[in-house]
C-alpha positions as CSV (number, residue, x, y, z in Angstrom):
1,M,5.4,-10.9,-24.8
2,K,5.4,-13.9,-22.5
3,T,3.4,-14.4,-19.2
4,I,5.0,-15.8,-16.1
5,E,3.5,-16.6,-12.7
6,I,5.2,-15.4,-9.6
7,D,4.3,-15.8,-5.9
8,D,2.9,-12.8,-3.9
9,E,6.0,-12.2,-1.9
10,L,8.2,-11.9,-5.0
11,Y,5.6,-9.7,-6.6
12,Q,5.7,-7.4,-3.6
13,Y,9.5,-7.2,-3.8
14,I,9.4,-6.3,-7.5
15,A,6.7,-3.7,-6.9
16,G,8.9,-2.3,-4.1
17,Q,11.7,-1.7,-6.5
18,T,9.7,0.8,-8.6
19,Q,11.6,4.0,-9.3
20,K,9.1,5.9,-11.3
21,I,5.3,6.1,-11.7
22,G,4.1,3.7,-14.4
23,E,7.3,1.6,-14.5
24,S,6.3,-1.8,-15.7
25,A,7.4,-5.1,-14.1
26,S,9.5,-5.8,-17.2
27,E,11.4,-2.5,-16.8
28,I,12.0,-3.2,-13.2
29,L,13.3,-6.7,-13.8
30,R,15.4,-5.5,-16.7
31,R,17.0,-2.9,-14.5
32,L,17.5,-5.4,-11.6
33,L,18.7,-8.4,-13.5
34,L,20.5,-7.0,-16.5
35,G,21.9,-3.9,-14.9
36,D,20.2,-1.6,-17.3
37,D,21.4,1.7,-15.8
38,T,19.2,4.1,-17.8
39,K,18.0,6.7,-15.5
40,P,14.3,6.7,-14.7
41,A,12.3,9.3,-16.7
42,L,10.9,12.2,-14.8
43,A,7.2,12.0,-14.1
44,T,5.0,13.8,-16.6
45,P,2.8,16.6,-15.2
46,E,-0.2,14.3,-15.1
47,E,1.8,11.9,-12.9
48,A,3.2,14.6,-10.6
49,V,2.2,14.1,-7.0
50,S,1.1,17.2,-5.1
51,T,3.2,18.2,-2.2
52,P,1.6,17.2,1.1
53,A,1.3,19.6,4.1
54,T,3.6,17.4,6.2
55,P,6.7,16.1,4.5
56,I,6.7,12.3,4.0
57,S,9.7,10.0,3.6
58,S,8.6,8.4,0.4
59,S,5.3,8.2,-1.5
60,I,3.0,5.2,-2.2
61,F,2.7,6.6,-5.7
62,D,6.4,5.6,-6.2
63,L,5.6,2.0,-5.3
64,I,2.3,1.2,-6.8
65,N,1.5,1.0,-10.5
66,K,-2.3,1.3,-11.0
67,Q,-2.1,-1.4,-13.7
68,D,-0.6,-3.8,-11.2
69,L,-3.7,-3.6,-8.9
70,P,-5.9,-5.9,-11.0
71,A,-3.5,-8.7,-10.3
72,E,-5.0,-8.7,-6.8
73,S,-8.4,-10.2,-7.6
74,S,-10.1,-9.5,-4.3
75,V,-10.8,-6.3,-2.4
76,V,-9.0,-7.8,0.6
77,G,-6.0,-8.6,-1.5
78,R,-5.8,-5.0,-2.9
79,F,-6.4,-3.6,0.6
80,L,-3.5,-5.5,2.0
81,F,-1.3,-4.7,-1.0
82,I,-2.0,-0.9,-0.6
83,L,-1.4,-1.1,3.1
84,S,1.9,-3.0,2.5
85,A,3.0,-0.3,0.1
86,L,2.2,2.4,2.6
87,A,4.2,0.6,5.2
88,R,7.2,0.3,2.9
89,A,7.0,4.0,2.0
90,H,6.7,5.0,5.7
91,K,8.5,2.4,7.8
92,K,9.2,4.8,10.7
93,Q,5.8,6.4,10.8
94,F,3.6,3.4,10.1
95,T,3.0,2.7,13.8
96,K,0.6,5.7,13.6
97,V,-2.0,3.3,12.2
98,L,-2.4,1.8,15.6
99,E,-4.3,5.1,16.5
100,I,-7.0,4.4,14.0
101,K,-10.0,2.9,15.7
102,G,-13.7,2.5,15.4
103,R,-16.2,3.3,18.0
104,N,-16.0,-0.2,19.5
105,R,-13.2,-2.0,17.7
106,L,-9.6,-1.8,16.8
107,Y,-8.8,-1.7,13.1
108,F,-5.0,-2.3,13.4
109,G,-2.9,-4.2,15.8
110,R,0.4,-5.9,16.4
111,S,-1.1,-9.4,16.5
112,A,-4.2,-11.4,15.3
113,E,-5.0,-12.1,19.0
114,E,-5.1,-8.4,19.9
115,L,-7.6,-7.7,17.1
116,S,-9.7,-10.8,17.9
117,E,-10.0,-9.9,21.5
118,A,-11.2,-6.4,20.6
119,G,-14.2,-7.6,18.7
120,S,-16.0,-10.5,17.2
121,S,-15.7,-11.7,13.6
122,T,-12.7,-9.5,12.9
123,N,-10.9,-11.9,10.4
124,P,-7.5,-10.3,11.1
125,K,-4.8,-10.6,8.4
126,Q,-1.2,-9.7,8.6
127,I,-0.2,-6.7,6.4
128,P,2.4,-8.3,4.0
129,N,6.1,-7.7,5.0
130,T,5.1,-6.0,8.2
131,E,4.6,-6.8,11.9
132,F,1.1,-5.2,11.7
133,W,-2.3,-6.8,11.4
134,V,-5.6,-5.4,10.2
135,I,-9.2,-6.4,10.4
136,T,-10.6,-7.5,7.0
137,N,-14.2,-8.4,7.6
138,S,-15.5,-4.8,7.2
139,N,-17.2,-3.7,4.0
140,T,-15.4,-1.9,1.2
141,T,-16.6,1.5,2.3
142,R,-15.1,1.0,5.7
143,K,-11.8,-0.3,4.1
144,K,-11.7,2.9,2.0
145,M,-12.2,5.0,5.1
146,M,-9.4,3.1,6.8
147,L,-7.1,3.7,3.8
148,T,-8.0,7.4,3.8
149,E,-7.3,7.8,7.6
150,T,-4.0,5.9,7.2
151,A,-2.9,8.2,4.4
152,I,-3.8,11.3,6.4
153,K,-1.9,10.0,9.5
154,L,1.2,9.4,7.3
155,G,1.2,13.0,6.0
156,Y,-0.6,12.8,2.7
157,S,-2.8,15.7,1.6
158,E,-6.6,15.2,1.5
159,Q,-6.4,15.0,-2.3
160,D,-3.7,12.3,-2.3
161,A,-5.5,10.4,0.5
162,E,-8.5,10.2,-1.8
163,R,-6.3,9.0,-4.7
164,I,-5.0,6.2,-2.4
165,R,-8.6,5.3,-1.3
166,D,-9.6,5.1,-4.9
167,L,-6.9,2.5,-5.6
168,L,-9.1,0.0,-3.8
């Protein structure tokens, strides 16, 4: 087994091509580059995702491999990675994140300026491969709460929202 380094944008693309839970980067690349047309295996009962109350277009669990998260060394990196995967899975619904706010500050916005104007020390970062921005200077507990609220807004069950939160 060889190790290669790839940039974040390419990694996001590869992760976005996942067709089954637990599919490795090697399997994805083999399928994309070599045309390996073997059909993806069905998820095992342990991997099965519970059905949410509101139907969703796709699932973050189809896009994120839990073993890929350690590649993001910081909490902020994992936070942005998870939000990016949610945005990919729910392109049409992702604008709902703009409704998630704190008592006195915005958590999500369409620009860094919008978030900076709504509070001090927000440290806004763009969610990769989206037009959305998020504040990143909050503590890990607040980031987990933001992920949970985002998942609920996108139609995930409470149980799946907790699973998403726990990816951080």
